[in-house]
N, C-alpha and C positions, 0 to 999 in steps of 0.2 A: 300616223297613217296618211298616205299621200297618194292621190291619183295622178296619173301622167298628164291628164287634162283637167284643169280646175273648173271648167264650165262645160255645159252641154245644153243643147236645146231639149226641152221637156219631151220625154218619150223617144229621143233619137240618140241612142248610145253611140259614142264616138263622133258625134256631129262636129265637135270642135277640135278633133285630133290634129288638124292641119293648121291651127291658128298660131302655133309657136310656143304653146305651153311647155312642150317637151324640153326646150332649151332651159327654161327656168327649173322645172322639176328635176331634170337630170343633174343640174348643177347642185341643187339641194341634196339629192340622193348621194352624189359623189362626196360632198362635204360630210355627210353623215357616215358614210362607209369609212372615210379616212379618219374619223374621230377616234381618239384614243380610248374614250369611254365605251365600254361594251353596251351595245344596243340590241334591241329585238326588232327584226324585220319580218313582217307578216306579208308574204307575197301571195296574193290571192288572184289567181288567173294567170294565163300564159304570158300576157304582156308584162306583168309585174315580175314573174319568175325569170323572164329573159334578161332582166336588169341585174340579176345577182352576179357579182364579179367573182372571178376565180382568184386563187392565190392567198397569200398570207394576210393581206389587209382584211379579208372577209372572215378569218378564223376567230377573231376575238368577239364576234357578234353571234347572236342566235338567229338562225334563218329558218323560218317556218313557211311551208308551202301548202296550198290547198287550192281547190277550184275557186273561181270567183263566187261570191255569195249571192249572185243574182238568182232569181227564181228559175232561170233556165239551166243552171249548172250547179246549184248549191248542194244537191243530193246525188250527183252523178259521180261515177268513178273517174279517174283513178283515186283521187283524194277528195272526198266530199267536204265541202266547207262545214256543213251541218255535222256536228259531233267531232270536229277535228281537235278540239281542246286547246286551241292556240292561246286563249286568254289565260288559262291555268298554267300552261307551259311558260308563258312570258313572266308571270308572277313568280314561278319557281326559279327561273333564271335570275331574276332581279334579287330575290331573297338570298340565293346562293352567293351573291356578290355584295351582300350587306345593304342593298337598296330596298326601299319600301315597295310593296306591291302597288299596282295601279288601282285606283278607285274607278273601276270601269263604269259604274252607274253614275257617279258624280263627275266623271271626266268630261262629259258632254255639256255640262251646265256652266 
């Protein structure tokens, strides 16, 4: 999981969006998309969804989209984050490819 901006002022969403983080995070994203290894991309919110590339390079990966998980949009249409099932879908995708599922609870530690 990767945000376009890696820092923000407390309580001020997008406050560091013009500090140059996008150059770094876009490069990381591009390298991941070009990876031969199938990956799962969880695109939460319009900014993330706009980064999804078209074409063959994107086809080997699993692309999941939903609203941003912030309290303002997590339960709103068109694709609410709450109940989207992305974590289970990611695990199923990995298992189908002989990879172990992600330890979602232990991954943050």
